[in-house]
C-alpha positions as CSV (number, residue, x, y, z in Angstrom):
1,M,109.1,88.8,71.1
2,S,111.3,87.2,73.6
3,D,109.7,85.8,76.7
4,K,111.0,88.7,78.8
5,A,109.9,91.2,76.2
6,E,106.3,89.8,76.7
7,A,106.5,89.5,80.2
8,I,107.6,93.2,80.5
9,K,105.0,94.3,78.1
10,K,102.1,92.4,80.2
11,M,103.7,94.3,83.4
12,I,103.2,97.7,81.6
13,E,99.7,96.8,80.6
14,M,99.1,95.7,84.3
15,Q,100.5,98.9,85.6
16,K,98.3,101.1,83.3
17,K,95.3,98.9,84.4
18,F,96.0,99.3,88.3
19,M,96.6,103.2,87.6
20,A,93.4,103.5,85.9
21,Y,91.7,101.7,88.6
22,E,93.3,103.6,91.4
23,H,92.5,107.1,89.9
24,Q,88.6,106.0,89.5
25,N,88.4,104.1,92.8
26,G,91.1,105.3,95.0
27,L,92.8,102.4,96.6
28,D,92.1,100.9,100.0
29,P,95.1,98.9,101.2
30,K,93.1,96.1,101.7
31,D,91.9,95.7,98.4
32,Y,95.7,95.5,97.3
33,Y,96.9,93.3,99.8
34,A,93.7,90.7,100.6
35,P,91.3,91.6,98.0
36,E,87.8,89.5,97.9
37,S,87.3,86.9,95.6
38,G,86.3,88.3,92.2
39,H,87.4,91.8,93.3
40,D,89.4,93.8,90.2
41,L,92.7,93.6,92.0
42,D,92.1,89.8,92.9
43,G,95.4,88.0,91.7
44,F,97.2,91.0,90.8
45,R,99.9,91.2,93.1
46,K,100.6,87.2,92.5
47,E,100.7,87.7,88.9
48,Y,102.5,90.8,88.8
49,R,105.2,89.3,91.2
50,D,105.4,85.9,89.2
51,L,106.2,88.2,86.0
52,A,108.8,90.3,87.6
53,M,110.6,87.3,89.2
54,S,110.5,85.7,85.5
55,V,112.1,88.6,84.1
56,V,114.8,89.0,86.9
57,D,115.7,85.2,86.3
58,Q,115.9,85.8,82.6
59,A,118.0,88.6,83.1
60,H,120.4,86.6,85.2
61,K,120.6,84.0,82.6
62,E,121.3,86.1,79.9
63,V,124.2,87.5,81.6
64,G,125.4,84.5,83.2
65,S,124.8,85.7,86.8
66,K,123.2,83.9,89.9
67,A,120.4,85.1,91.8
């Protein structure tokens, strides 16, 4: 499986976990944007953003465009 496919797979897994968390606990914007250390969402936004940017960069590389 390509790096891009692996990143997309990981993003989908993260989305499912996020939705399950939200359904069980609700979502306070503070917990999403500035979670405390050790919170279930601690690091979520950065990891997801990094994966998404990796997918975008790989897609640009595949078609020869420049971001």
